[in-house]
Every structure is written in C-alpha cells, then in structure tokens.
N, C-alpha and C positions, 0 to 999 in steps of 0.2 A: 162397609169396608172393615173387615171382611164379613162374609155372611155369618161366620161363626167366630165371634171375637174371643171365645175361650181359648183358641189356639195361640193367641198372643202371649198367654202366660207361660207357654212352654219355653224352658230355658236350657241353654247349654250349661254343663257343670261349672264352667269358668265364667259364665255370664254374671253381671252384677245382679244382686238380689232385689235392689230397689227399682224405682221407675227409671225409664230411659233418660240418659243425659243428652241434651240437645245443644249444639253450638252452631250459631250462624256467623259466617264470615262474609262480609260484603267487601269487595275490593275492586280496584281499578288502577290505572296509572296515577290517579290523583290522591290515593290514600287507601286505608284499610280500616274497617270497623269490625270488632269481634263482639258478639252479643250472646251470652248464655240465655237460652229460651226456657222459661219456666211455665208460662201460660201462652201456648201457641196461638190461641184465638186473639188474645190481646196483642201479641207480637205482630200478627198480620194486619192489624188495624193501623200500625205505624207506617209512615212512608219509608221507602228505602233511602239510605244515605246518598248524598249527591255523588260520592265516589263510586257507587256500586254499579260497575259494568257487569260484574259477575257476582252472584249470590251462591254460596256453598253452605248447605245445611247438612250437618253430620249428626247422626243419631247413634249413640252407643247404648246397647242393651235392648231389651224387648219393648217395642213401642206400644203404647196404650191404644185402645180403639179410638179415643178422642184425638190423639195425635195423628193417627193414620187417616182418620176422616178429614181432619183439617188440612193435611198435606195433599190428600187426594182431591179435595174440593178446590184448593188453591191452584194446583198445577194440573188439574184435569187428568189425573192418573187413572188408568184403566183398572177396573176391579180385578181382572185376571192377573195383571201385573202385581197388584197389591197382595193378592192371594199367594202368588209365587214368592213374594217377599217374605211372608211369615211362615212358609213351609220350610222347615229346617230338619234334615238337609234337603236342599233342592239342587238338581243337577245344574252345572254351569250352563248358561245360555245367554243369548242376546236376542232381544226382540225389538222391532221398530214399530212404534205406534204413530201413524201419520194420517189417521182418518181426518183430522182437522189440522191443516198446515200451520195455523197460528198457534197450535198447542202440540206440535209434534215433538217427540222425544225418543231416546233410546232407553231401554231397560236392560241392564246387565246384572247377572248374578254369578258369583265365582267363589272360590275358596282361597283364603289366605293362610299360609302355613308358616310356622316358626318353631323354635325349640325353647322349652322352659324346664330347667332342672334335668336336662338330658333326655327329656321326653318330647315326642312330636306333638304339636298342638295345631289344631285347625279350626278356623272360624268361617262362617258364611258372610260374605260382603256383597251387598246389592247397591246399585246406583240407578238413578233416573237422571239422564243428561238431556237438558232442554236448551233452548236458545240463550237464555240468560241466567239459568240456575242449574246447579247440580245438587241432588239430594242423595246422600249416601247413608247406608245403614250397616252397622257392624255389630257382632255379638258381644265383643269385649275388646280388650287391648287398646287402651287410650293412646299409647305411643306409636301406633301403626302409622299415623300420618304426621308424626312429629317433624320429619324432615321437610315435608311439603309446607306445613304451617310456618316453619322457619324461613323457607324461601319466600313465602308471601310477605314476610316482614321487611324484606330487602326492596328498596326502591329501584326503579329503572331496570327491572329484570323482565325476561321474556314472559314469565308466568304472570306478573302483574299487568303486562301489556296485552296479554292474549285473552281469548274467550274460554267458554266452557269446554271446547274440544281439547285445548291444551291442558286444562286442569284434569280432565278425565285421563288423558295420556299420562300425566304425572302420577296420578293415583294408581293407575294400572301398572306403571313402571315400578312403583314402590312395592306392589305385591309380588311382581316378578323378581325383583332384587332379593326379597326375603327367601325365595325358594333356593337360590344357589348355595348359600351356606348349609342349608339342610341337606341338599343333595351331596355336597362335598363330605359332610359328616357321615352320611349313610354309606357313601362309597368307601371311606376310610375304615368304617366298622366292618364292611364286607371283606375288605382286604385283610383285616386282622383275623377274621374268622377263617378265611381261605388259608392263611398262613398256619393257623392252629390245626385245621383239618389236615392239611398237607403234611405237617410235621408228625401227626399222630398216625398217619396212614402207613 
C-alpha cells in the first residue's frame, strides 16, 4: 500500500513539508473526543471512546507508507483506492467497494478550490466513507473543515446525532460552499475585462 511508496513523497507546492498531520475525532450524542495521532499503530490498539458513534480521521499532507498501510489494514481499504488516493492529480470520482458487506465503503476523490492572495488555489481531497468511520485526506489548508469541527463542538445538533452519511454530506457541502466566492470573483473580473475591451474597441 501502495506498490510504489516513493509516490507518497510527491507534494503539492503548498503542501506541508513535514510528515502528515493526523487528527481523530470520535463523537456521538453523548460527547466528543479529539486525539492527535502521532503513532497510528499504537493509536489503533486503544479502544474507541464510549461516545464514539462516528470516528472521523483527517490526514493533512502526504501520508507515509506506514500510515497508509495501517489505515488500509484497519478499514480493509482496497489497494486500487489507496493507489488513486496518492495519485495527484486524480480525476474526481466515486467508487463503491462492497465485496464484503461488513466492510463496505465509498471512496470519493475531488478538488477543493479557494483563493489566496488573489490567486486560485486547488487541492485534492479524498475520503473513505464507511459504516462507522470517515477517513479523509487533504493536501494542505488546515482551516478547510474549521466550520464542521466547530459544529461538532455543539451539543444536541443534527451532526452530533447523525452517522457517517451526514458527516460526508457536511464535508462535501463545505467544499461546494468554497467554490461560489471563487466563481463570483472570476465573474467580476471577466466583467471588468469586458468593460475595458468594449471601451477600447
């Protein structure tokens, strides 16, 4: 996982130079526990918190072969899905892996865009959505899920009461929300160019 781990070292110019940053958020109606993961093998030896109806593991930066292998073994991730994960760029796609019903999941990869310093910025985001866990990967940009994490802190919300399907919906919705300001800005720039060209014609 993968066959050629050397590809894992390929980085986006904006990606962090150091090892991947991993955060696990266990939550449910009864509470929430956030755990930075430094040693994934030791982490998986610990029992899940009692409140953990959903486990969300988010990885920022290029994952190491050790991390990928541990996650793939733990959640029965298909080698082809893991290979797609580290191929950057990879075309947006959605695949269902349901060979074993007890370990079925969706694999989704997409692009998240925003603007920084007036320049368009894009990163690849991939997710594995299972029955009780979501494992997400992003190239950079820690604040991408800030609003979702903030909502998880609130008690008695739909997000805290729902399963992995609603968490996936919230993450996808966050990516879509980021697109509209970018499109609006591009539209305004096109209008300005059109005005300049028309005036000079």
